[in-house]
N, C-alpha and C positions, 0 to 999 in steps of 0.2 A: 083546641080539640086534640092536637097531636101531643101536647104536653100532658094532657089528662091520660092518654094511653100510656105514655112513658111512665108516669107516676103510678098507674095501676100495675104495670109490668114490674117496676122496682118493688112495689109493695108485695107482689106475689112472690118474687124471688126471695125477699127477706123472710116472708112467712114460711116458705119451704126450707130455707136455711135454718131458721129457728126450730122448726119441727124436727128436722134431722138431728140437730144438736140435742134435743130432749129425748130422742129415741135410743140413745146409746149410753153405756156406762163404761167408765174406764176401770180396767182391772190392773192392779199393781202387779209387778213382777214377783214371782215367788219360786221357791225351790221345792220340788216334789220329794217324797220320801226316798225315792231311788237316787236322789242327787241331781236330777235333771232340772235345769233352770228354765222357767217359762218367762219370757219377756213380757213387759207391760203391753197390753193390747186393749182394744175396744170390743165390746160385745153389745148385742141388742138387749134392751131391758127384758128381764124375765116376765113371762105372762102365760106360759103353758101352751102357746100357739106355735107350732113349728113353721108356719107359713111366713112369718115376718122376721125370722132369724136371718142374720147375715149369711149363714152357711146353707140356707135352703137353696137348692139348685135354681139358678136364674136370678136370684136376688143380688143386688149390688151392695157392697160395703161402702158407705159414703165416706169413710175415713181413708180407705186405701184405693177406692175406685175399682177394685177387683170384683168380678162377677163369679159367684159360686158355681162350679161345674157339677155335673152329675145328673142323675135321673130322679125326678121328684118321687116316683113310686118307690124306688130303692131306698131313698132317704127316709121316707115315712115308714117303710117296712122295718128298716134297721132301728129307727127311733123307738117304735112301739114294741119291738121284740127285745130291746136292750135290757130292760128290767127283768124280763123273764129268764134271760140267759145268766144274769148275775145274782140271782136270789140265793142267799145263803153263803156267799163268798166273802 
């Protein structure tokens, strides 16, 4: 009975690890037009949802272990007003 629990726990940990691995995309390093170099990093897969991004306040980046700081309301307000501020630029 105890070995069955351990096996179930190990299977659950593996399942979580695999799902986290599929949730991200590696972004190669690149140089911006202004000459700034951006290092290689991981980002969440694009899907138009702000709630499952690594940068959404309270979410943890599984690759770095860092928890995103900030206020969710401010994050969403800034996200949805970004396109309106930069139209025509």
